[in-house]
Steps between C-alpha positions, in 0.01 A plus 500: 500500500633842403545747787297819488685827468414700811578860591442703815308821436409807702149617407294811572134594466414835654651512850533118522828327421563126483805278441435159347634228273345463157562243230537745214868577450414729206330763718676838503507805726211728408273212391146468637408148612221315680550223756280208399456332841496813718216639711407733209610336171387798289715751691776642279842541659786719375834317498755716684793255519593160351765273652610156376463207739826308515384189686228261384150572632279211604147569362347306792622756756231714660552811709314519830364817655586654833 
């Protein structure tokens, strides 16, 4: 199975900022994206920063809340 290309992005919509991993290595700073499985999948986020992920990411990992 081919590994997905993953990047870490810093996103902004209004006053809200978010850092997350996405599986679209072609995204660029200044792009507008949506997050398919988020709480509001139609919300459009502005990409502020894009950073490559150097270690493999396990797609089965889930982040827990505080």
